[in-house]
N, CA, C and O atoms as a GROMACS GRO file, in nm:
protein
  536
    1MET      N    1  -7.109 -11.238  -3.587
    1MET     CA    2  -7.025 -11.307  -3.652
    1MET      C    3  -7.037 -11.166  -3.807
    1MET      O    4  -6.926 -11.130  -3.847
    2LYS      N    5  -7.087 -11.139  -3.836
    2LYS     CA    6  -7.072 -11.076  -3.949
    2LYS      C    7  -7.054 -10.912  -3.942
    2LYS      O    8  -7.048 -10.840  -4.042
    3ARG      N    9  -7.040 -10.837  -3.719
    3ARG     CA   10  -6.988 -10.756  -3.726
    3ARG      C   11  -6.844 -10.755  -3.688
    3ARG      O   12  -6.763 -10.666  -3.661
    4TYR      N   13  -6.839 -10.881  -3.695
    4TYR     CA   14  -6.640 -10.889  -3.683
    4TYR      C   15  -6.577 -10.914  -3.784
    4TYR      O   16  -6.458 -10.885  -3.774
    5MET      N   17  -6.601 -10.950  -3.862
    5MET     CA   18  -6.596 -10.965  -4.041
    5MET      C   19  -6.585 -10.808  -4.065
    5MET      O   20  -6.483 -10.759  -4.114
    6ILE      N   21  -6.658 -10.759  -4.041
    6ILE     CA   22  -6.643 -10.540  -4.094
    6ILE      C   23  -6.553 -10.515  -4.012
    6ILE      O   24  -6.443 -10.472  -4.046
    7CYS      N   25  -6.589 -10.541  -3.880
    7CYS     CA   26  -6.437 -10.474  -3.812
    7CYS      C   27  -6.280 -10.526  -3.869
    7CYS      O   28  -6.180 -10.454  -3.862
    8LEU      N   29  -6.279 -10.665  -3.925
    8LEU     CA   30  -6.148 -10.687  -3.955
    8LEU      C   31  -6.132 -10.625  -4.074
    8LEU      O   32  -6.055 -10.529  -4.077
    9PHE      N   33  -6.185 -10.659  -4.169
    9PHE     CA   34  -6.167 -10.585  -4.359
    9PHE      C   35  -6.141 -10.444  -4.333
    9PHE      O   36  -6.070 -10.384  -4.414
   10LEU      N   37  -6.209 -10.354  -4.185
   10LEU     CA   38  -6.225 -10.221  -4.189
   10LEU      C   39  -6.128 -10.244  -4.154
   10LEU      O   40  -6.061 -10.252  -4.257
   11PHE      N   41  -6.025 -10.272  -4.022
   11PHE     CA   42  -5.869 -10.304  -3.973
   11PHE      C   43  -5.740 -10.321  -4.091
   11PHE      O   44  -5.644 -10.246  -4.079
   12ILE      N   45  -5.741 -10.420  -4.203
   12ILE     CA   46  -5.688 -10.485  -4.266
   12ILE      C   47  -5.719 -10.348  -4.409
   12ILE      O   48  -5.681 -10.378  -4.522
   13GLY      N   49  -5.769 -10.245  -4.392
   13GLY     CA   50  -5.833 -10.163  -4.465
   13GLY      C   51  -5.750 -10.030  -4.420
   13GLY      O   52  -5.678  -9.968  -4.497
   14VAL      N   53  -5.759 -10.015  -4.363
   14VAL     CA   54  -5.683  -9.860  -4.315
   14VAL      C   55  -5.528  -9.943  -4.266
   14VAL      O   56  -5.421  -9.893  -4.300
   15SER      N   57  -5.531 -10.032  -4.211
   15SER     CA   58  -5.382 -10.069  -4.210
   15SER      C   59  -5.256 -10.108  -4.316
   15SER      O   60  -5.133 -10.099  -4.307
   16ALA      N   61  -5.337 -10.150  -4.409
   16ALA     CA   62  -5.256 -10.071  -4.588
   16ALA      C   63  -5.280  -9.975  -4.631
   16ALA      O   64  -5.240  -9.971  -4.747
   17ALA      N   65  -5.343  -9.862  -4.592
   17ALA     CA   66  -5.391  -9.744  -4.586
   17ALA      C   67  -5.222  -9.633  -4.568
   17ALA      O   68  -5.155  -9.547  -4.626
   18CYS      N   69  -5.227  -9.735  -4.418
   18CYS     CA   70  -5.126  -9.669  -4.343
   18CYS      C   71  -4.980  -9.724  -4.440
   18CYS      O   72  -4.905  -9.643  -4.496
   19LEU      N   73  -4.963  -9.854  -4.443
   19LEU     CA   74  -4.848  -9.899  -4.486
   19LEU      C   75  -4.799  -9.828  -4.638
   19LEU      O   76  -4.692  -9.822  -4.698
   20VAL      N   77  -4.911  -9.789  -4.658
   20VAL     CA   78  -4.868  -9.732  -4.869
   20VAL      C   79  -4.868  -9.571  -4.802
   20VAL      O   80  -4.826  -9.503  -4.896
   21ALA      N   81  -4.885  -9.515  -4.731
   21ALA     CA   82  -4.862  -9.412  -4.696
   21ALA      C   83  -4.738  -9.335  -4.590
   21ALA      O   84  -4.676  -9.229  -4.575
   22GLY      N   85  -4.750  -9.433  -4.548
   22GLY     CA   86  -4.545  -9.468  -4.484
   22GLY      C   87  -4.482  -9.466  -4.583
   22GLY      O   88  -4.397  -9.378  -4.594
   23TYR      N   89  -4.508  -9.593  -4.726
   23TYR     CA   90  -4.376  -9.584  -4.776
   23TYR      C   91  -4.351  -9.537  -4.873
   23TYR      O   92  -4.245  -9.544  -4.936
   24CYS      N   93  -4.498  -9.453  -4.913
   24CYS     CA   94  -4.493  -9.326  -5.025
   24CYS      C   95  -4.423  -9.179  -4.940
   24CYS      O   96  -4.370  -9.100  -5.018
   25ILE      N   97  -4.420  -9.152  -4.835
   25ILE     CA   98  -4.365  -9.070  -4.715
   25ILE      C   99  -4.208  -9.140  -4.757
   25ILE      O  100  -4.162  -9.080  -4.855
   26ASN      N  101  -4.117  -9.250  -4.707
   26ASN     CA  102  -4.069  -9.260  -4.697
   26ASN      C  103  -3.957  -9.232  -4.886
   26ASN      O  104  -3.852  -9.168  -4.896
   27GLN      N  105  -4.019  -9.292  -4.981
   27GLN     CA  106  -3.937  -9.284  -5.111
   27GLN      C  107  -3.949  -9.152  -5.074
   27GLN      O  108  -3.841  -9.117  -5.026
   28GLU      N  109  -4.044  -9.044  -5.073
   28GLU     CA  110  -4.033  -8.864  -5.134
   28GLU      C  111  -3.896  -8.829  -5.016
   28GLU      O  112  -3.787  -8.783  -5.052
   29ASN      N  113  -3.933  -8.865  -4.869
   29ASN     CA  114  -3.749  -8.773  -4.793
   29ASN      C  115  -3.621  -8.887  -4.856
   29ASN      O  116  -3.521  -8.894  -4.784
   30GLN      N  117  -3.621  -8.954  -4.953
   30GLN     CA  118  -3.503  -9.080  -4.970
   30GLN      C  119  -3.496  -8.976  -5.134
   30GLN      O  120  -3.393  -8.948  -5.195
   31ASN      N  121  -3.584  -8.952  -5.158
   31ASN     CA  122  -3.588  -8.855  -5.304
   31ASN      C  123  -3.514  -8.747  -5.291
   31ASN      O  124  -3.408  -8.751  -5.353
   32THR      N  125  -3.542  -8.625  -5.213
   32THR     CA  126  -3.500  -8.554  -5.120
   32THR      C  127  -3.387  -8.468  -5.033
   32THR      O  128  -3.349  -8.356  -4.998
   33SER      N  129  -3.353  -8.663  -5.022
   33SER     CA  130  -3.200  -8.632  -4.899
   33SER      C  131  -3.092  -8.636  -5.020
   33SER      O  132  -2.983  -8.580  -5.009
   34ILE      N  133  -3.139  -8.716  -5.152
   34ILE     CA  134  -3.057  -8.746  -5.254
   34ILE      C  135  -3.007  -8.590  -5.316
   34ILE      O  136  -2.894  -8.541  -5.312
   35SER      N  137  -3.139  -8.529  -5.378
   35SER     CA  138  -3.102  -8.433  -5.439
   35SER      C  139  -3.047  -8.317  -5.358
   35SER      O  140  -2.967  -8.254  -5.427
   36SER      N  141  -3.065  -8.253  -5.202
   36SER     CA  142  -3.023  -8.196  -5.122
   36SER      C  143  -2.878  -8.240  -5.072
   36SER      O  144  -2.814  -8.158  -5.005
   37THR      N  145  -2.809  -8.388  -5.104
   37THR     CA  146  -2.679  -8.441  -5.132
   37THR      C  147  -2.630  -8.349  -5.244
   37THR      O  148  -2.560  -8.248  -5.239
   38GLU      N  149  -2.668  -8.391  -5.313
   38GLU     CA  150  -2.630  -8.339  -5.509
   38GLU      C  151  -2.642  -8.218  -5.480
   38GLU      O  152  -2.542  -8.159  -5.522
   39ASP      N  153  -2.734  -8.130  -5.416
   39ASP     CA  154  -2.727  -7.948  -5.416
   39ASP      C  155  -2.554  -7.939  -5.319
   39ASP      O  156  -2.461  -7.878  -5.373
   40LYS      N  157  -2.543  -7.974  -5.244
   40LYS     CA  158  -2.454  -7.967  -5.140
   40LYS      C  159  -2.270  -7.979  -5.247
   40LYS      O  160  -2.168  -7.915  -5.270
   41GLU      N  161  -2.340  -8.111  -5.277
   41GLU     CA  162  -2.215  -8.106  -5.376
   41GLU      C  163  -2.162  -7.981  -5.498
   41GLU      O  164  -2.055  -7.927  -5.525
   42ARG      N  165  -2.293  -7.973  -5.546
   42ARG     CA  166  -2.285  -7.853  -5.630
   42ARG      C  167  -2.215  -7.732  -5.578
   42ARG      O  168  -2.129  -7.671  -5.641
   43GLU      N  169  -2.252  -7.704  -5.474
   43GLU     CA  170  -2.230  -7.541  -5.386
   43GLU      C  171  -2.091  -7.578  -5.354
   43GLU      O  172  -2.011  -7.493  -5.393
   44THR      N  173  -2.029  -7.694  -5.285
   44THR     CA  174  -1.916  -7.719  -5.321
   44THR      C  175  -1.810  -7.692  -5.378
   44THR      O  176  -1.709  -7.628  -5.349
   45MET      N  177  -1.858  -7.768  -5.495
   45MET     CA  178  -1.757  -7.759  -5.628
   45MET      C  179  -1.761  -7.656  -5.640
   45MET      O  180  -1.644  -7.627  -5.670
   46ALA      N  181  -1.852  -7.512  -5.639
   46ALA     CA  182  -1.889  -7.406  -5.663
   46ALA      C  183  -1.828  -7.327  -5.595
   46ALA      O  184  -1.804  -7.216  -5.644
   47THR      N  185  -1.805  -7.343  -5.524
   47THR     CA  186  -1.755  -7.277  -5.406
   47THR      C  187  -1.560  -7.273  -5.389
   47THR      O  188  -1.467  -7.214  -5.335
   48ILE      N  189  -1.592  -7.366  -5.467
   48ILE     CA  190  -1.386  -7.423  -5.446
   48ILE      C  191  -1.311  -7.330  -5.608
   48ILE      O  192  -1.330  -7.356  -5.727
   49GLN      N  193  -1.217  -7.208  -5.536
   49GLN     CA  194  -1.199  -7.177  -5.660
   49GLN      C  195  -1.013  -7.183  -5.672
   49GLN      O  196  -0.917  -7.181  -5.595
   50PRO      N  197  -1.036  -7.189  -5.801
   50PRO     CA  198  -0.918  -7.243  -5.855
   50PRO      C  199  -0.753  -7.133  -5.813
   50PRO      O  200  -0.753  -7.010  -5.822
   51THR      N  201  -0.657  -7.196  -5.778
   51THR     CA  202  -0.581  -7.111  -5.689
   51THR      C  203  -0.440  -7.109  -5.831
   51THR      O  204  -0.424  -7.194  -5.918
   52GLU      N  205  -0.358  -6.982  -5.808
   52GLU     CA  206  -0.256  -6.934  -5.910
   52GLU      C  207  -0.119  -6.957  -5.887
   52GLU      O  208  -0.065  -6.872  -5.816
   53THR      N  209  -0.059  -7.037  -5.924
   53THR     CA  210   0.095  -6.999  -5.903
   53THR      C  211   0.170  -6.899  -5.942
   53THR      O  212   0.160  -6.846  -6.052
   54VAL      N  213   0.255  -6.865  -5.850
   54VAL     CA  214   0.320  -6.693  -5.868
   54VAL      C  215   0.403  -6.759  -5.915
   54VAL      O  216   0.366  -6.876  -5.920
   55PRO      N  217   0.552  -6.734  -5.975
   55PRO     CA  218   0.661  -6.773  -6.032
   55PRO      C  219   0.758  -6.721  -5.930
   55PRO      O  220   0.734  -6.609  -5.885
   56GLU      N  221   0.868  -6.788  -5.885
   56GLU     CA  222   0.931  -6.746  -5.788
   56GLU      C  223   0.995  -6.597  -5.757
   56GLU      O  224   1.015  -6.528  -5.657
   57ASN      N  225   1.025  -6.583  -5.953
   57ASN     CA  226   1.131  -6.443  -5.968
   57ASN      C  227   0.985  -6.310  -5.886
   57ASN      O  228   1.027  -6.198  -5.861
   58LEU      N  229   0.832  -6.340  -5.856
   58LEU     CA  230   0.785  -6.220  -5.904
   58LEU      C  231   0.686  -6.259  -5.817
   58LEU      O  232   0.565  -6.237  -5.826
   59ALA      N  233   0.798  -6.368  -5.659
   59ALA     CA  234   0.726  -6.390  -5.526
   59ALA      C  235   0.676  -6.245  -5.454
   59ALA      O  236   0.564  -6.212  -5.413
   60ALA      N  237   0.826  -6.159  -5.456
   60ALA     CA  238   0.802  -6.034  -5.416
   60ALA      C  239   0.833  -5.958  -5.485
   60ALA      O  240   0.940  -5.939  -5.428
   61VAL      N  241   0.836  -5.871  -5.589
   61VAL     CA  242   0.892  -5.784  -5.668
   61VAL      C  243   0.973  -5.663  -5.573
   61VAL      O  244   1.080  -5.609  -5.601
   62ASN      N  245   0.877  -5.637  -5.438
   62ASN     CA  246   0.960  -5.555  -5.320
   62ASN      C  247   1.039  -5.575  -5.213
   62ASN      O  248   1.020  -5.510  -5.110
   63ARG      N  249   1.136  -5.665  -5.220
   63ARG     CA  250   1.190  -5.799  -5.136
   63ARG      C  251   1.259  -5.642  -5.045
   63ARG      O  252   1.298  -5.675  -4.934
   64ASP      N  253   1.276  -5.502  -5.071
   64ASP     CA  254   1.371  -5.468  -5.005
   64ASP      C  255   1.306  -5.418  -4.923
   64ASP      O  256   1.358  -5.416  -4.811
   65GLN      N  257   1.192  -5.368  -4.934
   65GLN     CA  258   1.105  -5.270  -4.818
   65GLN      C  259   1.022  -5.429  -4.761
   65GLN      O  260   0.943  -5.421  -4.668
   66VAL      N  261   1.040  -5.514  -4.801
   66VAL     CA  262   0.987  -5.632  -4.687
   66VAL      C  263   1.112  -5.641  -4.565
   66VAL      O  264   1.233  -5.628  -4.583
   67HIS      N  265   1.047  -5.663  -4.450
   67HIS     CA  266   1.102  -5.632  -4.354
   67HIS      C  267   1.062  -5.778  -4.285
   67HIS      O  268   0.944  -5.809  -4.304
   68HIS      N  269   1.150  -5.884  -4.200
   68HIS     CA  270   1.120  -6.002  -4.129
   68HIS      C  271   1.070  -5.949  -3.994
   68HIS      O  272   1.110  -5.836  -3.967
   69GLU      N  273   1.001  -5.999  -3.915
   69GLU     CA  274   1.030  -5.993  -3.805
   69GLU      C  275   1.004  -6.122  -3.690
   69GLU      O  276   0.902  -6.184  -3.722
   70LYS      N  277   1.058  -6.167  -3.588
   70LYS     CA  278   1.021  -6.274  -3.552
   70LYS      C  279   0.989  -6.209  -3.436
   70LYS      O  280   1.046  -6.126  -3.364
   71LEU      N  281   0.873  -6.275  -3.434
   71LEU     CA  282   0.756  -6.246  -3.343
   71LEU      C  283   0.820  -6.352  -3.193
   71LEU      O  284   0.864  -6.466  -3.210
   72THR      N  285   0.813  -6.291  -3.067
   72THR     CA  286   0.902  -6.378  -2.980
   72THR      C  287   0.772  -6.344  -2.852
   72THR      O  288   0.728  -6.235  -2.816
   73GLY      N  289   0.747  -6.441  -2.820
   73GLY     CA  290   0.649  -6.434  -2.656
   73GLY      C  291   0.526  -6.379  -2.702
   73GLY      O  292   0.479  -6.267  -2.680
   74GLU      N  293   0.475  -6.484  -2.774
   74GLU     CA  294   0.332  -6.428  -2.837
   74GLU      C  295   0.214  -6.536  -2.744
   74GLU      O  296   0.092  -6.525  -2.751
   75TYR      N  297   0.265  -6.603  -2.689
   75TYR     CA  298   0.170  -6.689  -2.575
   75TYR      C  299   0.276  -6.708  -2.475
   75TYR      O  300   0.399  -6.717  -2.476
   76TYR      N  301   0.150  -6.709  -2.361
   76TYR     CA  302   0.236  -6.745  -2.229
   76TYR      C  303   0.176  -6.886  -2.179
   76TYR      O  304   0.055  -6.909  -2.178
   77LEU      N  305   0.257  -6.960  -2.145
   77LEU     CA  306   0.167  -7.103  -2.071
   77LEU      C  307   0.213  -7.094  -1.947
   77LEU      O  308   0.330  -7.076  -1.911
   78VAL      N  309   0.128  -7.105  -1.889
   78VAL     CA  310   0.127  -7.073  -1.693
   78VAL      C  311   0.070  -7.196  -1.632
   78VAL      O  312  -0.001  -7.275  -1.695
   79SER      N  313   0.104  -7.209  -1.512
   79SER     CA  314  -0.050  -7.310  -1.414
   79SER      C  315  -0.070  -7.196  -1.319
   79SER      O  316   0.008  -7.124  -1.258
   80GLU      N  317  -0.235  -7.207  -1.327
   80GLU     CA  318  -0.286  -7.114  -1.207
   80GLU      C  319  -0.413  -7.219  -1.132
   80GLU      O  320  -0.480  -7.313  -1.174
   81ASP      N  321  -0.406  -7.169  -1.044
   81ASP     CA  322  -0.472  -7.325  -0.966
   81ASP      C  323  -0.479  -7.441  -0.966
   81ASP      O  324  -0.585  -7.482  -0.919
   82GLY      N  325  -0.386  -7.540  -1.010
   82GLY     CA  326  -0.335  -7.661  -1.037
   82GLY      C  327  -0.438  -7.679  -1.144
   82GLY      O  328  -0.511  -7.777  -1.126
   83PHE      N  329  -0.474  -7.562  -1.318
   83PHE     CA  330  -0.478  -7.595  -1.396
   83PHE      C  331  -0.380  -7.476  -1.496
   83PHE      O  332  -0.343  -7.361  -1.473
   84LEU      N  333  -0.359  -7.574  -1.622
   84LEU     CA  334  -0.276  -7.456  -1.713
   84LEU      C  335  -0.349  -7.420  -1.805
   84LEU      O  336  -0.445  -7.476  -1.858
   85LEU      N  337  -0.282  -7.285  -1.832
   85LEU     CA  338  -0.402  -7.116  -1.868
   85LEU      C  339  -0.279  -7.113  -1.994
   85LEU      O  340  -0.167  -7.163  -1.981
   86VAL      N  341  -0.328  -7.044  -2.115
   86VAL     CA  342  -0.260  -6.944  -2.223
   86VAL      C  343  -0.321  -6.858  -2.219
   86VAL      O  344  -0.443  -6.847  -2.230
   87PHE      N  345  -0.209  -6.754  -2.197
   87PHE     CA  346  -0.230  -6.612  -2.175
   87PHE      C  347  -0.152  -6.521  -2.296
   87PHE      O  348  -0.034  -6.539  -2.323
   88GLY      N  349  -0.250  -6.405  -2.375
   88GLY     CA  350  -0.230  -6.360  -2.473
   88GLY      C  351  -0.105  -6.318  -2.448
   88GLY      O  352  -0.059  -6.381  -2.353
   89LYS      N  353   0.011  -6.197  -2.512
   89LYS     CA  354   0.113  -6.126  -2.449
   89LYS      C  355   0.132  -6.047  -2.366
   89LYS      O  356   0.240  -6.014  -2.317
   90ASP      N  357  -0.030  -5.990  -2.331
   90ASP     CA  358  -0.018  -5.891  -2.217
   90ASP      C  359  -0.030  -5.946  -2.113
   90ASP      O  360  -0.042  -5.876  -2.013
   91LYS      N  361  -0.031  -6.075  -2.102
   91LYS     CA  362  -0.057  -6.153  -2.006
   91LYS      C  363  -0.157  -6.136  -1.870
   91LYS      O  364  -0.152  -6.135  -1.747
   92GLU      N  365  -0.242  -6.127  -1.974
   92GLU     CA  366  -0.431  -6.071  -1.892
   92GLU      C  367  -0.477  -6.150  -1.987
   92GLU      O  368  -0.533  -6.248  -1.939
   93THR      N  369  -0.475  -6.144  -2.177
   93THR     CA  370  -0.652  -6.235  -2.168
   93THR      C  371  -0.589  -6.321  -2.174
   93THR      O  372  -0.466  -6.307  -2.172
   94ILE      N  373  -0.647  -6.441  -2.185
   94ILE     CA  374  -0.684  -6.564  -2.099
   94ILE      C  375  -0.669  -6.656  -2.317
   94ILE      O  376  -0.774  -6.639  -2.379
   95CYS      N  377  -0.617  -6.692  -2.354
   95CYS     CA  378  -0.671  -6.718  -2.537
   95CYS      C  379  -0.712  -6.902  -2.489
   95CYS      O  380  -0.774  -6.947  -2.584
   96LEU      N  381  -0.704  -6.966  -2.424
   96LEU     CA  382  -0.739  -7.103  -2.387
   96LEU      C  383  -0.705  -7.157  -2.257
   96LEU      O  384  -0.593  -7.174  -2.208
   97TYR      N  385  -0.814  -7.180  -2.214
   97TYR     CA  386  -0.830  -7.338  -2.105
   97TYR      C  387  -0.748  -7.398  -2.087
   97TYR      O  388  -0.650  -7.332  -2.117
   98THR      N  389  -0.721  -7.488  -2.056
   98THR     CA  390  -0.643  -7.553  -2.115
   98THR      C  391  -0.675  -7.782  -2.061
   98THR      O  392  -0.648  -7.888  -2.118
   99HIS      N  393  -0.761  -7.730  -1.888
   99HIS     CA  394  -0.818  -7.786  -1.846
   99HIS      C  395  -0.676  -7.929  -1.830
   99HIS      O  396  -0.710  -8.047  -1.840
  100ILE      N  397  -0.594  -7.908  -1.816
  100ILE     CA  398  -0.449  -7.979  -1.804
  100ILE      C  399  -0.473  -7.962  -1.661
  100ILE      O  400  -0.560  -7.881  -1.627
  101PRO      N  401  -0.396  -8.037  -1.555
  101PRO     CA  402  -0.414  -8.030  -1.378
  101PRO      C  403  -0.222  -8.061  -1.456
  101PRO      O  404  -0.158  -8.124  -1.541
  102LEU      N  405  -0.212  -7.962  -1.350
  102LEU     CA  406  -0.038  -7.928  -1.375
  102LEU      C  407   0.023  -8.109  -1.297
  102LEU      O  408   0.131  -8.163  -1.319
  103MET      N  409  -0.064  -8.149  -1.230
  103MET     CA  410   0.016  -8.254  -1.221
  103MET      C  411   0.039  -8.402  -1.268
  103MET      O  412   0.066  -8.503  -1.203
  104ASP      N  413   0.015  -8.376  -1.432
  104ASP     CA  414   0.008  -8.464  -1.540
  104ASP      C  415   0.182  -8.476  -1.568
  104ASP      O  416   0.230  -8.590  -1.572
  105PHE      N  417   0.294  -8.327  -1.592
  105PHE     CA  418   0.344  -8.294  -1.618
  105PHE      C  419   0.495  -8.358  -1.456
  105PHE      O  420   0.474  -8.378  -1.336
  106PRO      N  421   0.613  -8.368  -1.528
  106PRO     CA  422   0.666  -8.397  -1.430
  106PRO      C  423   0.716  -8.278  -1.346
  106PRO      O  424   0.676  -8.165  -1.375
  107THR      N  425   0.826  -8.302  -1.215
  107THR     CA  426   0.816  -8.219  -1.184
  107THR      C  427   0.891  -8.108  -1.157
  107THR      O  428   0.873  -8.023  -1.069
  108ARG      N  429   0.992  -8.117  -1.255
  108ARG     CA  430   1.105  -7.972  -1.293
  108ARG      C  431   1.012  -7.932  -1.449
  108ARG      O  432   1.081  -7.864  -1.525
  109GLU      N  433   0.863  -7.966  -1.504
  109GLU     CA  434   0.885  -7.931  -1.583
  109GLU      C  435   0.690  -7.859  -1.498
  109GLU      O  436   0.631  -7.766  -1.553
  110GLN      N  437   0.625  -7.935  -1.358
  110GLN     CA  438   0.611  -7.825  -1.254
  110GLN      C  439   0.635  -7.728  -1.228
  110GLN      O  440   0.538  -7.670  -1.178
  111GLU      N  441   0.774  -7.635  -1.238
  111GLU     CA  442   0.838  -7.574  -1.158
  111GLU      C  443   0.860  -7.478  -1.302
  111GLU      O  444   0.814  -7.364  -1.290
  112ARG      N  445   0.900  -7.498  -1.388
  112ARG     CA  446   0.888  -7.433  -1.520
  112ARG      C  447   0.722  -7.345  -1.506
  112ARG      O  448   0.688  -7.237  -1.457
  113LEU      N  449   0.657  -7.442  -1.567
  113LEU     CA  450   0.499  -7.401  -1.585
  113LEU      C  451   0.454  -7.295  -1.431
  113LEU      O  452   0.380  -7.198  -1.450
  114ARG      N  453   0.480  -7.310  -1.361
  114ARG     CA  454   0.474  -7.247  -1.211
  114ARG      C  455   0.549  -7.101  -1.268
  114ARG      O  456   0.534  -7.080  -1.389
  115GLU      N  457   0.584  -7.058  -1.234
  115GLU     CA  458   0.685  -6.924  -1.282
  115GLU      C  459   0.637  -6.925  -1.454
  115GLU      O  460   0.695  -6.825  -1.495
  116GLY      N  461   0.578  -6.973  -1.550
  116GLY     CA  462   0.567  -6.904  -1.693
  116GLY      C  463   0.611  -6.969  -1.771
  116GLY      O  464   0.719  -7.012  -1.730
  117ILE      N  465   0.578  -7.021  -1.913
  117ILE     CA  466   0.657  -7.036  -1.983
  117ILE      C  467   0.631  -6.940  -2.162
  117ILE      O  468   0.535  -6.976  -2.230
  118TRP      N  469   0.704  -6.852  -2.202
  118TRP     CA  470   0.679  -6.783  -2.357
  118TRP      C  471   0.706  -6.884  -2.453
  118TRP      O  472   0.809  -6.951  -2.466
  119PHE      N  473   0.548  -6.885  -2.551
  119PHE     CA  474   0.662  -6.956  -2.697
  119PHE      C  475   0.559  -6.899  -2.826
  119PHE      O  476   0.439  -6.876  -2.812
  120PRO      N  477   0.613  -6.888  -2.914
  120PRO     CA  478   0.613  -6.798  -3.004
  120PRO      C  479   0.454  -6.733  -3.056
  120PRO      O  480   0.392  -6.627  -3.061
  121ASP      N  481   0.436  -6.916  -3.098
  121ASP     CA  482   0.288  -6.916  -3.160
  121ASP      C  483   0.149  -7.056  -3.089
  121ASP      O  484   0.172  -7.156  -3.021
  122MET      N  485   0.043  -7.015  -3.132
  122MET     CA  486  -0.014  -7.108  -3.054
  122MET      C  487   0.066  -7.214  -3.061
  122MET      O  488   0.160  -7.229  -2.982
  123MET      N  489   0.034  -7.314  -3.170
  123MET     CA  490   0.138  -7.417  -3.235
  123MET      C  491   0.241  -7.500  -3.168
  123MET      O  492   0.258  -7.622  -3.166
  124ASP      N  493   0.297  -7.414  -3.121
  124ASP     CA  494   0.447  -7.448  -3.058
  124ASP      C  495   0.385  -7.471  -2.900
  124ASP      O  496   0.436  -7.564  -2.836
  125VAL      N  497   0.300  -7.408  -2.848
  125VAL     CA  498   0.186  -7.433  -2.711
  125VAL      C  499   0.134  -7.554  -2.733
  125VAL      O  500   0.130  -7.636  -2.642
  126ILE      N  501   0.083  -7.585  -2.868
  126ILE     CA  502  -0.014  -7.754  -2.887
  126ILE      C  503   0.099  -7.857  -2.842
  126ILE      O  504   0.092  -7.955  -2.768
  127HIS      N  505   0.195  -7.806  -2.907
  127HIS     CA  506   0.265  -7.929  -2.944
  127HIS      C  507   0.376  -7.979  -2.838
  127HIS      O  508   0.444  -8.080  -2.848
  128TYR      N  509   0.381  -7.836  -2.682
  128TYR     CA  510   0.450  -7.903  -2.600
  128TYR      C  511   0.337  -7.961  -2.480
  128TYR      O  512   0.355  -8.021  -2.374
  129LEU      N  513   0.198  -7.905  -2.559
  129LEU     CA  514   0.130  -8.003  -2.477
  129LEU      C  515   0.064  -8.093  -2.475
  129LEU      O  516  -0.020  -8.140  -2.399
  130GLU      N  517   0.135  -8.134  -2.631
  130GLU     CA  518   0.060  -8.259  -2.688
  130GLU      C  519   0.184  -8.368  -2.603
  130GLU      O  520   0.166  -8.479  -2.553
  131SER      N  521   0.338  -8.266  -2.614
  131SER     CA  522   0.418  -8.376  -2.607
  131SER      C  523   0.400  -8.460  -2.419
  131SER      O  524   0.446  -8.574  -2.407
  132TYR      N  525   0.345  -8.402  -2.314
  132TYR     CA  526   0.357  -8.460  -2.211
  132TYR      C  527   0.188  -8.485  -2.176
  132TYR      O  528   0.163  -8.476  -2.055
  133THR      N  529   0.106  -8.505  -2.237
  133THR     CA  530   0.013  -8.554  -2.229
  133THR      C  531  -0.028  -8.663  -2.263
  133THR      O  532  -0.119  -8.719  -2.201
  134SER      N  533   0.037  -8.721  -2.382
  134SER     CA  534   0.022  -8.817  -2.486
  134SER      C  535   0.010  -8.893  -2.433
  134SER      O  536  -0.007  -9.003  -2.485
   0.00000   0.00000   0.00000
């Protein structure tokens, strides 16, 4: 009986030591995570740079030398193997794999997509795709 009592007290003592050690480790991790969150906030605040506003009359001092060019046909949306791909201006560089099947589009649009559609920028391509896939 004496042997069982010693084992019981030994078990209770080891269990209590494990609980205390776990509690201390947990508290240390919480303090570390709080301080790392505060450090991240400080880093974020340090990287934010104030912006300057330019008076409208000084926005472009050399207006006579500025040439506005409208870029047309920068992206080419076309169907290949039943899926839509976005090619660059050269029609060889693949800019975006859409994984959107051609069958998701109406018949008239399928014909246009088989021939290919030019878009001036990537946002127009994305808006076009969203309008038919949403």
